[in-house]
C-alpha positions in Angstrom: -19.0 -54.7 -52.8 -20.6 -52.5 -55.4 -19.1 -49.2 -56.6 -21.8 -47.3 -54.7 -20.9 -49.3 -51.6 -17.2 -48.4 -52.0 -18.1 -44.7 -52.5 -20.2 -44.8 -49.3 -17.3 -46.3 -47.4 -14.9 -43.7 -48.7 -17.3 -40.9 -47.8 -17.8 -42.3 -44.3 -14.1 -42.6 -43.8 -13.6 -39.1 -45.2 -16.2 -37.6 -42.9 -14.8 -39.5 -40.0 -11.3 -38.2 -40.7 -12.5 -34.6 -41.0 -14.5 -34.9 -37.8 -11.6 -36.4 -36.0 -9.2 -33.7 -37.2 -11.8 -31.1 -36.3 -12.2 -32.5 -32.7 -8.4 -32.8 -32.3 -7.8 -29.2 -33.5 -10.8 -27.6 -31.7 -11.7 -29.5 -28.5 -8.9 -31.8 -27.4 -7.5 -30.6 -24.1 -3.8 -31.5 -23.9 -2.2 -32.1 -20.5 -1.3 -28.7 -18.9 2.4 -28.0 -18.8 3.9 -28.4 -15.4 6.7 -25.9 -14.7 9.5 -27.3 -12.6 9.8 -24.3 -10.2 6.9 -22.9 -8.2 7.9 -19.4 -9.2 7.8 -20.3 -12.9 4.4 -22.0 -12.4 3.1 -18.8 -10.8 4.5 -16.7 -13.7 3.4 -18.9 -16.6 1.2 -21.7 -15.4 -2.5 -22.1 -16.3 -5.3 -21.1 -14.0 -7.9 -22.4 -16.5 -8.7 -19.3 -18.5 -7.8 -20.7 -21.9 -10.9 -22.8 -22.5 -13.5 -20.0 -22.1 -11.5 -16.9 -22.9 -8.3 -18.0 -24.6 -7.2 -16.6 -27.9 -5.5 -18.9 -30.4 -1.8 -18.3 -30.1 -1.0 -17.5 -33.7 -3.9 -15.0 -33.8 -2.8 -13.5 -30.5 0.8 -13.2 -31.7 0.1 -11.2 -34.8 -2.6 -8.8 -33.6 -0.2 -6.1 -32.4 1.5 -6.0 -35.8 -1.8 -5.6 -37.6 -3.5 -3.2 -35.2 -0.6 -1.1 -33.6 -2.9 2.0 -33.5 -4.9 0.4 -30.7 -1.8 0.3 -28.4 -0.5 3.4 -26.6 3.0 3.3 -28.1 5.1 1.1 -30.4 6.4 -2.2 -28.8 3.4 -4.6 -29.0 2.1 -6.0 -25.8 5.1 -4.5 -23.9 3.6 -1.1 -24.5 0.8 -1.9 -22.0 3.2 -3.1 -19.4 3.1 -6.8 -20.2 6.7 -8.0 -19.7 8.9 -10.9 -20.6 11.8 -12.4 -18.7 14.8 -14.2 -20.3 14.0 -17.9 -20.7 10.2 -17.6 -20.7 8.4 -18.6 -23.9 5.5 -16.4 -23.0 5.3 -13.0 -21.4 4.7 -13.0 -17.6 1.1 -13.4 -16.7 0.1 -15.0 -20.1 -0.3 -18.7 -20.5 -0.2 -21.1 -23.4 -2.3 -24.3 -23.4 -3.4 -26.6 -26.2 -7.1 -26.8 -26.5 -7.2 -28.1 -30.0 -4.7 -25.5 -30.9 -2.4 -23.5 -28.6 -4.5 -20.8 -26.9 -3.4 -17.9 -24.8 -5.0 -17.1 -21.4 -4.1 -15.0 -18.4 -3.1 -15.9 -14.9 -2.5 -14.2 -11.5 1.0 -13.0 -12.4 -0.4 -10.5 -15.0 -1.6 -8.3 -12.1 0.8 -9.5 -9.4 4.4 -9.1 -10.8 6.2 -5.8 -10.8 9.2 -4.4 -12.5 11.6 -1.8 -11.0 14.5 0.2 -12.5 16.8 2.5 -10.6 17.6 4.4 -13.8 15.9 4.5 -17.2 18.9 2.6 -18.7 18.8 -0.2 -16.2 17.5 -3.7 -17.0 14.2 -4.1 -15.1 14.2 -6.1 -11.9 11.2 -8.5 -11.7 9.3 -9.1 -8.5 6.7 -11.9 -8.5 3.9 -11.3 -6.0 4.2 -7.5 -6.0 1.4 -5.3 -7.4 2.0 -5.0 -11.2 1.9 -1.2 -11.1 3.2 -1.1 -14.7 0.6 -3.4 -16.3 -2.6 -2.3 -18.0 -4.9 -5.3 -17.6 -7.9 -3.4 -18.8 -5.9 -2.0 -21.7 -5.1 -5.5 -22.8 -8.8 -6.4 -22.9 -9.7 -3.2 -24.7 -6.9 -3.8 -27.3 -8.3 -7.3 -28.1 -11.8 -6.0 -28.4 -10.7 -3.0 -30.6 -8.8 -5.3 -32.9 -11.8 -7.7 -33.2 -14.1 -4.8 -34.0 -11.9 -3.5 -36.8 -13.0 -4.5 -40.4 -9.4 -5.7 -41.1 -9.9 -8.6 -38.6 -10.4 -11.0 -41.5 -9.0 -14.4 -42.4 -7.0 -13.0 -45.4 -5.3 -10.4 -43.2 -4.6 -12.6 -40.3 -3.4 -15.6 -42.2 -1.1 -13.5 -44.3 0.5 -12.2 -41.1 0.7 -15.6 -39.5 2.5 -16.9 -42.6 5.4 -14.6 -41.6 5.9 -16.7 -38.5 4.9 -20.3 -39.4 3.7 -22.3 -42.4 0.4 -23.8 -41.4 -0.7 -27.1 -43.0 -3.6 -26.9 -45.5 -6.1 -28.4 -43.0 -5.0 -25.9 -40.4 -5.2 -23.0 -42.9 -8.8 -24.0 -43.6 -9.5 -24.4 -39.8 -8.2 -20.9 -39.1 -10.0 -19.4 -42.1 -13.5 -20.9 -41.6 -13.6 -21.6 -37.8 -10.9 -20.1 -35.6 -10.6 -16.6 -36.9 -14.4 -16.0 -37.2 -15.0 -17.6 -33.8 -12.3 -15.5 -32.2 -13.6 -12.3 -33.6 -17.1 -13.1 -32.3 -15.8 -14.1 -28.9 -13.7 -11.0 -28.5 -16.5 -8.7 -29.6 -18.8 -10.2 -27.0 -16.4 -8.8 -24.4 -17.0 -5.2 -25.6 -19.4 -4.2 -22.8 -17.0 -5.6 -20.2 -14.0 -3.8 -21.7 -15.9 -0.5 -21.8 -17.8 -0.8 -18.5 -15.4 0.8 -16.0 -15.6 4.6 -15.9 -13.2 6.0 -15.1 -10.8 3.4 -16.6 -8.6 1.4 -14.3 -5.3 2.7 -15.5 -2.0 0.8 -14.8 -1.8 -1.5 -11.8 -5.5 -1.4 -11.0 -8.4 -3.8 -11.5 -12.1 -4.1 -10.7 -12.7 -7.7 -10.1 -15.7 -6.8 -7.8 -17.7 -5.5 -10.7 -16.7 -8.4 -12.9 -17.8 -10.8 -10.2 -21.1 -9.0 -9.7 -22.1 -8.3 -13.3 -20.3 -10.8 -15.5 -20.2 -13.9 -13.2 -23.3 -13.4 -11.1 -25.4 -11.5 -13.6 -26.5 -8.9 -11.0 -28.2 -5.7 -12.3 -25.7 -2.9 -13.1 -25.4 -0.2 -10.5 -23.5 3.0 -10.1 -20.7 1.6 -7.9 -17.1 0.9 -9.0 -14.8 -1.6 -7.4 -11.7 -0.3 -9.1 -8.7 -0.6 -6.7 -5.0 -1.0 -6.6 -3.7 -4.5 -7.0 -2.7 -5.9 -3.6 0.7 -7.4 -2.7 0.8 -11.1 -2.0 3.2 -11.3 1.0 2.7 -13.5 4.1 -0.8 -14.6 3.0 -0.9 -17.7 5.2 -0.7 -15.5 8.3 -4.0 -13.8 7.4 -6.0 -17.1 7.1 -9.3 -16.7 9.0 -8.8 -12.9 9.5 -9.5 -11.3 6.2 -8.3 -10.9 2.6 -9.0 -8.3 -0.1 -9.1 -4.6 0.7 -12.3 -4.9 2.6 -11.7 -8.3 4.3 -14.5 -9.8 2.3 -13.2 -13.4 2.6 -11.3 -15.3 5.2 -10.0 -18.2 3.1 -6.9 -18.0 1.0 -8.0 -21.0 -1.1 -11.2 -19.2 -2.0 -9.3 -16.1 -2.8 -7.2 -18.0 -5.4 -10.1 -20.1 -6.7 -12.4 -17.1 -7.0 -9.7 -15.1 -8.9 -9.5 -18.0 -11.4 -13.3 -18.0 -11.9 -13.5 -14.2 -12.3 -10.7 -14.3 -14.9 -12.6 -16.9 -16.9 -11.8 -20.4 -15.7 -14.7 -22.7 -16.6 -16.6 -24.8 -14.1 -15.4 -28.0 -15.9 -11.8 -26.8 -15.5 -12.4 -25.9 -11.8 -13.9 -29.3 -11.2 -10.8 -31.1 -12.8 -8.5 -28.9 -10.7 -10.4 -29.5 -7.5 -10.2 -33.3 -7.9 -6.4 -33.1 -7.7 -6.2 -30.3 -5.0 -5.4 -32.7 -2.2 -4.1 -35.7 -4.0 -0.6 -34.5 -4.7 -0.7 -36.2 -8.1 2.8 -35.6 -9.5 1.6 -36.3 -13.1 -1.2 -33.7 -13.0 -1.2 -31.7 -9.8 -3.7 -29.1 -9.1 -2.6 -25.9 -10.8 -4.3 -23.7 -8.3 -2.9 -25.7 -5.4 0.6 -24.9 -6.7 -0.3 -21.2 -6.7 -1.7 -21.6 -3.2 1.4 -23.3 -1.9 3.7 -20.7 -3.6 1.9 -17.7 -2.3 1.2 -18.9 1.2 4.5 -17.9 2.6 5.9 -15.7 -0.1 8.3 -13.2 1.4 8.6 -9.5 0.4 11.8 -8.6 -1.5 14.6 -6.6 0.1 14.9 -2.9 -1.0 17.5 -3.0 -3.8 19.0 0.4 -3.4 21.2 2.0 -0.7 19.7 2.8 2.7 21.0 5.3 5.3 21.2 2.8 8.3 21.5 5.6 10.9 18.5 7.5 9.6 16.5 4.3 9.3 17.3 3.4 12.9 15.9 6.8 14.0 12.8 6.2 11.9 12.1 2.9 13.6 10.9 4.7 16.7 8.5 6.9 14.7 7.2 3.8 13.0 6.5 2.1 16.4 4.7 5.1 17.7 2.7 6.1 14.6 2.2 3.1 12.3 2.8 -0.2 14.2 -0.6 -0.4 15.8 -2.4 -0.9 12.4 0.4 -2.1 10.1 2.8 -4.3 12.2 2.3 -8.0 12.2 1.7 -7.9 15.9 -0.2 -4.6 15.9 -3.5 -4.6 17.8 -5.4 -3.6 14.6 -3.3 -5.5 12.0 -5.2 -7.1 9.1 -8.4 -5.5 10.6 -10.8 -3.3 8.7 -10.5 0.3 9.8 -13.9 2.0 9.5 -14.1 4.6 6.7 -15.6 7.1 9.2 -12.3 6.9 10.9 -9.8 6.5 8.1 -11.5 9.0 5.7 -10.4 7.3 2.5 -12.6 7.0 -0.6 -15.6 4.7 0.1 -16.2 3.6 -3.5 -14.4 0.2 -3.3 -16.0 -0.7 0.0 -19.5 0.2 -1.2 -19.2 -1.8 -4.4 -19.2 -5.2 -2.7 -22.6 -5.8 -1.2 -24.2 -8.4 1.1 -26.2 -9.6 -1.8 -23.1 -10.1 -3.9 -21.4 -12.1 -1.1 -24.5 -14.3 -0.7 -24.7 -14.9 -4.4 -21.0 -15.7 -4.7 -21.2 -18.2 -1.9 -24.0 -19.9 -3.8 -22.1 -19.9 -7.1 -20.9 -23.3 -8.1 -23.3 -25.0 -5.7 -22.7 -28.8 -5.7 -19.1 -28.4 -7.1 -16.1 -29.4 -4.9 -14.8 -25.8 -5.0 -18.1 -24.0 -4.0 -17.4 -20.8 -2.1 -18.5 -20.4 1.5 -16.4 -17.7 3.2 -17.4 -14.5 1.3 -19.1 -11.8 3.3 -20.0 -8.2 3.5 -17.9 -6.8 6.3 -18.5 -3.5 8.0 -17.6 -0.6 5.7 -13.9 0.0 5.9 -10.5 -1.1 4.6 -8.0 -3.6 5.9 -4.8 -2.2 7.3 -2.1 -4.3 5.5 1.3 -5.1 6.9 4.0 -2.8 5.6 6.5 -5.5 4.8 7.8 -4.7 1.3 5.8 -1.4 1.4 8.5 0.3 -0.7 7.2 -1.8 -3.7 3.5 -1.2 -3.1 3.3 2.3 -4.6 1.0 4.0 -5.5 -0.6 4.0 -2.1 -4.0 3.7 -0.4 -6.5 1.1 -1.5 -7.3 2.8 -4.8 -3.7 3.8 -5.6 -4.5 7.5 -5.4 -1.2 8.7 -3.8 1.9 8.2 -5.9 4.6 8.1 -3.2 5.0 7.5 0.6 6.3 11.0 0.9 3.0 12.3 -0.6 1.0 10.1 1.8 2.6 11.9 4.7 1.2 15.2 3.4 -2.2 16.5 4.3 -4.7 15.5 1.5 -4.8 19.0 -0.1 -1.1 18.9 -0.7 -1.2 15.5 -2.4 -1.0 15.4 -6.2 -4.4 15.4 -7.8 -3.1 14.3 -11.2 -0.1 11.9 -11.9 0.9 9.2 -14.2 0.9 5.5 -13.2 2.9 2.7 -14.8 6.5 4.1 -15.1 8.8 1.7 -13.3 11.8 4.0 -12.6 12.0 4.3 -8.8 12.1 7.6 -6.8 14.4 6.6 -4.0 14.0 9.9 -2.1 10.1 9.9 -2.1 9.7 6.1 -1.9 7.5 5.3 -4.9 7.7 5.4 -8.6 8.4 8.6 -10.7 4.9 9.8 -11.7 5.5 12.8 -13.8 7.8 14.0 -16.5 8.1 13.2 -20.2 8.7 9.4 -19.9 6.2 8.9 -17.1 3.6 10.6 -19.3 4.6 8.7 -22.4 4.6 5.3 -20.8 2.0 5.6 -18.1 -1.7 6.3 -17.7 -3.1 9.5 -16.2 -4.7 9.2 -12.8 -7.1 11.9 -11.6 -8.1 12.0 -8.0 -11.3 14.0 -8.9 -12.8 11.0 -10.7 -15.4 8.8 -8.9 -13.7 6.2 -6.6 -10.3 7.9 -7.1 -10.3 10.2 -4.1 -6.9 10.7 -2.4 -8.2 12.0 0.9 -8.1 10.4 4.3 -5.3 8.5 6.1 -3.9 11.6 7.7 -1.7 9.6 10.1 1.8 10.9 10.1 0.9 14.2 8.4 1.8 16.2 11.6 5.3 14.7 11.9 8.2 17.1 11.5 10.2 17.1 8.3 13.1 15.3 10.0 10.7 12.6 11.4 9.1 12.1 8.0 12.5 11.7 6.4 13.6 9.2 9.0 10.4 7.2 8.7 10.7 7.0 5.0 14.2 5.6 5.3 13.0 3.0 7.8 10.1 1.9 5.6 12.6 1.0 2.9 13.9 -1.7 5.3 10.6 -3.4 6.0 
């Protein structure tokens, strides 16, 4: 073979090697890690968000060190309520999956795992399935967008910071410099409109998946509505099958609740298809990730109140509960898991108005022809589902929009409820049944909630407000035992 021929062979082999390395480090999807316990899978397992919205792990790791000014306080991601538990490689609610390189996504636990402390010096107790009242999901997105919009988001800056943690190979350094860092910056900046859209901001423990479904997923025209609401608890979900999920009862299928949440958070259609193919197979080598979430949440029980309870006072409060609350909130109540009309309950209508019949129809048509296509979404009559009060001590702040900080405040007439308080501090107020929502630490660590903002009204639900002081005190003690 001539010298030119050998040169061509070498060039072809070189191009092939570079292409193979590029494919391997950019597109190869490694098998998703299977966590041994169902709880760990819920806390750390993938729901498919890494392919479309994942951030390369090493970039994600160093961003808080480079851009601390875009976080509310020192402490990295923990400053926005993203927490870790001993033994976990990643914080709760954040996943790590290899798609070429390790990439970080989010899962259900980001918004559905709470921490509780009895005193500021206590180690936080972690409760999977509870509303993550301390977590700022929107703050996390806004931080990533702010960092990507900063002129310091450059290969030189980020690679220098990564080098403090790991020595990348020369091919990987080039890959990060010329592909991953520029691509990540562009991808995050494209999320700017989504990050800024909600007005007022969600604040800790709230989310607006309705607007993301309507405007981001379905591409519907923007309107003046806001679907921002408190994150719901995930107890006893199987018992509500066919009756109604979400605050407004807009779907009757638990499987579709879980699958739609994955889609709204960024799972690609290709990932959803792969997951759906294994949903019913029980493949131990690669089981459906969403099916494992479904199985875990179906019968998840609320945790026991972790502090002391006055048993005699709680016993007295049981009668008040039966007379004043059970019809709507007990498992066997006549109106349990039913939507109570806003005209009756009087709470803020914003969340109920945000989800429209057109949105439900479009969402059911989304994914047409795919094995996971939705079919149960609907626009129910305007109102809010009365949830069971099991584990209600952990569901604060209260009402669908989280506008009332404690159960004690909820038993007051609306004009006596706090119009301003701080969400996100996890030290528990045992007397008032809720979280401490004012004071220096609550203000430093939380986000301000103002009931005067659109969608944040704290009126309505006047049930129990006419009880005597002794009846209220006994009822609060009983509710701790639910």
